[in-house]
N, C-alpha and C positions, 0 to 999 in steps of 0.2 A: 511848705511849712517847716518851722524848727521843730524839732523835738524837744520835750522837757529834758534829755539829757543835755543837749547841746544848750538849751538856755540856762542851764545849772553851772557848765563849763564856763559861758561868756561872764556871767556875774563873779564866778571865782576867780577867772584872771583879771577881769576889771578890780576886783578887791585888792590883787596883789600888785596891782599899778601897771599892768602890762596895757599897752597903748590900744585904741581900737583898731587903727591898721594892722597891727601885729595879731590882735586875733582873729579879725578877718581872714589873714593869710593862712593863720595856722589852722582854722576850721574850714577854710575853704569856701566861705559865705560873704555876701557884701557886707562895707561898712553900715549902709542904712539898716539892714536888720540887726547889726550889733548896737546900733545906737538906739533903736527901738526897744530891745530887750535892756540896754541898761537903763533908758528912761524910766520902764516900766517897774523896773527893779523886783520883778516876779518870775519864778519858774512855772507858773500855770498857764496852760496853753488857752490862748485868746478864745473866745465863744465865736462861731460862726453864725452871722445873722444874714444867711442867703435866701432871698426868696426864690420858691420854686416855681417854674413856669407853669407846672400842672396844676398848682394849688387852686386858681380861680375857676377851673373845671373839674373839681372834684367830683361834685354831686353829678354831672354829667357825665363822668367818667364812671361811676357807681352803676348808673342807669344803663349806660351802654354795654359793660361788663355782663350785666343780666341778660341784655337781649343779644348780646352777640355771642352768648354760651362760652365766655372765658376767652374768646380770641383776640388778644390785644391788637393783632395785626388790623382787624376790622374795626377795633375801637379806634386806632389811630387814623384808620381812613374816614370815620365818620366825624371826628374832631377836626380832621382838616378840612373836610367839608362844610361844616359850621362856621369856618372861621377862625380857629384856635392856630397858633404858631407855636409848634412845638416839635423837636425829635421822636423818633421812635424810641430812641434810646432813652432821652428824658421821661417819657411815659414809662417805659418799663421799669426804670429806676424809682419813679415815685411810687408806683403799685408796690414795688418791692420794700420801700421804706415804710410804707403805710399797711403792709399784710393784705393787698387787695390781690387774691388769686395765688397767693403764696402762703405755704404753711410752714411754720418754721422747722427748720431740720432737726430732727431728733437722734441723738447717738447711737451709734449700733453696739449692740452686745457682744460677749463672747462666751462661748459654750466650751466646758471640757468635759472630756469622756474618758471614763476608765477604761482598760483594756478589756476587749470584748462585750462592752456594754451595748453599743449600737451601731447597726450598718444603716446607711441611707441609701434609697433607691427612689429613680426618677427618670423620665424619657424625656427626649427634645427632638424635635424634627431637624434634619440637615440635608444638605442636596450633594451628590455625589456622581461619579460617571461608573455606570454599571453595564456590563454587557455592551459597550459602545453607545450608550445613551445616557443623559442626565435624568435623574429622578430624584424624587425627595423620599427619605427613609426614617424610620423611627428608631434613634439612637436610645437604648436602653443602658442605664450606667448603675453600678454599684460600688460604694467605698465605704471601706471600715473607717469608722470616725478615728480611733486613737493612731493607727498606724499610717493613714491616708493611701491604704491599698486601693488600686483602682482596677475595677473591671468593666468591658463594656462590650456589648453585641448590637448588631443592628439587624432590624426586620423590616418587611414590607409594611405591616401595620402591628398593633401591640393591643390583642385583645387578651382575656383571662388567659386562654392556653399558652400564649406567648410569653406572657408573665410567668406562669409556672415554669416553663421551659428555662427563660432566663435566669429566675433565681434558684433552681435547681443546678444549672451549669457553673453559677455565681459561687455558690457556697462550696461546690467541689474545687472550684479553682482556689478558695481560701482555705479548703480543709476542714473547715469548723463552721459553728453558728455562734451568732450573737444572741444576746438576750431579747433584744427587740428590732424591729425593722421601720425606719422612719421612710413614709410616703408622704407625697404631696396632694393628698385627698382625691386621689385619681378614681374615676368610677370604674376602673378596673378592679380594684379592692373595695372601696367603700360602697356599702348598703345605703347607709342613711348618714345623716350628721356630719360633723367637721370637727377638728382639733380633738379636744380632749372627749368629746361627745361622739367620736366617729365609732360607727358600728361596721365590721366588716362583713363582706359576703360570708355565707356560712362554707361555701366551697373554698374560698381564700383561707378563713379561719382555721378550717380542718387542713389545709395545707402546710399553715404555719405550726400547727401542733404536731405535725408529722415530723419537723426539725426540730421542734422544741423552741420557736422563736414567736413573738406576739406582733402583729401590725399594729403601729400609732402613727398619728396623722399631726402635723403641725396646725397652727389656727392659720384661717384663710388670709394671704396677703403677708405673711410672716415668712418671708423666704430665707431670712437669715438663720432660721431655725434648719433649714436643711443646706446650708452653705456649702457643706463638705462634698454633696454630690452635684450641686448647682456650679460651683467654680469648676471643674475639670470640662465641661462641655465645651466652653471656647478653647481651650487648649486641644480637644479633640478635633474640633473644626480646623483650627488655625495649624494644627500640627499633621495629626494622622492623615486628614481628609484632603488637606491641600496637596494639589499636584498629583495625588495618586488616582489611577483607574483600576477598576477591578473586572474580572472576568465573569464571576458568579458570586452567588450568596455564599457558597462554601469558602471560596478565595476571599472574599470581604472579611467573615468572621474569623478565620484561621489567621488572617494577618493583623487583625485587631488584637487576637489573643497574644500573638508574638510582640507586638508593641506594648500591649499592657506589661509584658514581662520585661520590656527593655526600660520603659520611665517608672516601672516600680522598684527597679534598680538603680537608678541615679539620685544624685542629690537634690532636695528641693530647698529654695533658698528660704521659702516662706515658713518652713517648719524647721530649717536649719538641722535637717537628718535625712538619712535616706529611708523611703517606706519599707524597703525590704529587710532593714535592720530592725525597724520600731516592730514589725510583724513578728519578727523572732521571739519577741516579749509579748505580744499580744496574743499568739498561737496558744501559749500555755494555759490563757484564760477561756479559749472559745470552747464553746459545748462540741463533742463529737458529732461527726455524722452519723446518722442512723446506720447499724449493720447491713441494711437491705434498704436501697433507694428505687421505690419501683418507678418505671418509666411514664412520663406525662403522656397522656393519650386523650383523645376525643373520639367517641362513639357515635356513629351514623347510621340510620337503616336506608336502604336504598333499593330500587327495582333495576333489574339488569335491562337495559333498553334492548331494542329490536336488533341494533348493530351489533350487540354483545360489549357494551361499555357500561362501566359505572361513572356517573358524573359527581364531581366534588369541587367545590368551589371554583366552577366554571371549567374545569378541567375534566378529559375523561380518561378514565383507566380500563383497559380490556381485560376480559374473563374469558373463560372457555364457551363455548357457542352452544353448549348443552345447558348453560345456565341463563339463557335468555328467558325473560319473563318470571324468573325466581326472585324471592328476596332474599338478600344478602345484609351482612354486618360488615360496616366499614370501620376500620381502627386507625385513626390518624395519629402518628407520632411526630416527632421532630424531623426525622430523616426519612421515614417508610409511610406507606399506605397499605395494610393488610385487609384484603377483602376475604370473607369468609361466608361459605355457602352452609358447611355444618363442621362437624367436628373433625372429619377428615380431610376436608377440601379447603383449602387456603391459596390464595394469589397474594404474591408480594410485588409492591412496585415502589420505586424511588420518589419520594415526595416532592412534587413542585411547588416550591416554598410561597409562589403568589399567583392570581388567579391570572392564567397566561391563553386561555382558551386552547389549551393544548390536547391531543390525542396520543395517549403513552400506550403503545401495543407491544406486548411479547411475542417474538416469533411462533411460539409454541401454539397460541391461542388462534391462528389462522392458518387454514391448510394451504400448501402452494398454489400459485397462481394458476388457475385453469382447472383445478381440481377441486372437488368438493366431496367430503365423506357422506356415504348414505346414511340416513338415519336409521338406526339397527331395527327400531321399533317405532310404531306410530304413536302418537300421543296416547297417554291410557283413556283420556275422556273420548278418544275417537273409536278406541277398542269398545269402550261400553255402549256409545251411541249405535254403532252398527250390530253389535249383537243383541240391543233392546229392539232396535227398527231397523232391519237390512234393507228396507226400501230407502231410508235416507242416506245412501253410501254415496250416490252421486251427489248429493247436494251438501254433503260433508266435503268431497273432492273439491267443487266448486267453492266452498265456504272458505277453505285453506288458501285458494288462492285471490280470490277477490274481496275478501271481507278488510275492511278498514280498521278493523282492532288487532291487537296482537293474537297470533292463532289460538294460543293456549286459551286467552279470556274468552274469544268467540266460541271455542269447543265447549267451555265450561257453562256459557249461557246457553248453548243448545241442549245440552246435557240436562240443564234445569228445566229447559222447556218439555223435553221428552219425559222426565221424571213427574212433573206437577200437571200435566194437562191429558185429556182423553186422547186415546191413540187415532180415532178416526178425524176428528177436527184438526189434529196435530198433521196428518199426513196429508190431509185435502190442502191445508195452508201451505204447505211445503211444495206440494205439487205445483201450486199455482205460482208460489215465488219463483220455483226454479224454471217455469215456463216463461216469465218475464224477467229472469236475470236478477232477481231481488235478493241480495245478501245482508240486507239490514235486519239483524235480530230484534232490534227494539218495535220495528214494523211488522215483522213476522209475529210477533208476539200478540200485537193487536189485531192482526189478521185472525189469528188463532180465536181469540177472545171473542171475535164476531161471530165465528162459528159455534163457538161453545154458547152464546146467547142465543144463536136462532135455533139451535137443536135439541138445548136440555132445558130451557127456561121458558118454554112456551106456556100460556094462560089458557086453561080449558074454552074452548071454543072459539080462539082467537087464529089468526092467519100469521104466515109467515111475514106478512108485510106490517102487522100491527106493531 
């Protein structure tokens, strides 16, 4: 179809007396088309009165569209089965022109940010090769909205602890703090609500107050609001992760930091500037970091198992053997695991970043092979039991060897029996249990109770069998 400009040119040349053959040659069109324009003597484009093949099936298409849940492939199959003759392209074009299953596009907005006004933070899953095997990781990214300075790190999973570790490292990398941090309604930060009504978790709100920024969230499905941080994820996947392998988490995140230094110093076509140069302006508007930044940590309460290990995140960390059965406090930081028994005794291990079911043992926590350090003193409970009832010494020795419970727990339970029950029923039950090799203290207590009932709670005139 000729355009309006072509039709105008044809009429002007015709008015000047140029032949139709010459007009057709100059414009590169047919003489028939020139004649039709001259005959119509109008620059307006003619209306098309073309019947659509799908128009007779409009009502059927609407019904099938709802039944097939918007799948036009299934709609086309059912139409063809019903005898309709049209191509799939004709069906999709008809639906598009009449707004069936198609929402009209909305123009994207543009956000402008002043220096130091906002930092955007988000996460995205990626696949990479780590320690010789492919695995999925969570990539956490932060971008300064004005200068487009980028910082990212990778984690096996991303919980509240990891979020605080990442944001602390990111703010140290930027050397300052923005007024607010935009997030994507993540449950790691959000307690309830979304968008402007978002209420952060008190723990994360306190974390933001420590640095002097406030968490805010954009409206659901409004990804354009966090476009500064959304855009670099494909760049990270297609540039940094493509073709690279990593030996450990430390190697991965160190190389990620070096890559950020590189890309932040290169020219970006979409902003027509170098982020590092814009950052020189933005840094003057950032809030200074606190004079002291406490290390991010998690506290756990654990019981040292019978093998001398403390379990944390499916990994086991060794402690001295004399801590077996004792309750300890575990302090988990980004790189370390600190296991503390009291104010003077603490063990430090290198933290394993993910659940690998590993045993981490320090050499000083185990005696050399074939040697065992003799226990300098018996358990304090054992000394108390033997002092109160010397007749129980043999039973205590057997209990230490054959009890199914931890020795400390078993001795504590036996000490309770000695303190709570009369001496004669206790010694009688222990002699009977020792004769049959019975070291189940719960059963021993029931035997003591039967003897106490027989000997101390007889009714007047009754017999032992009553």
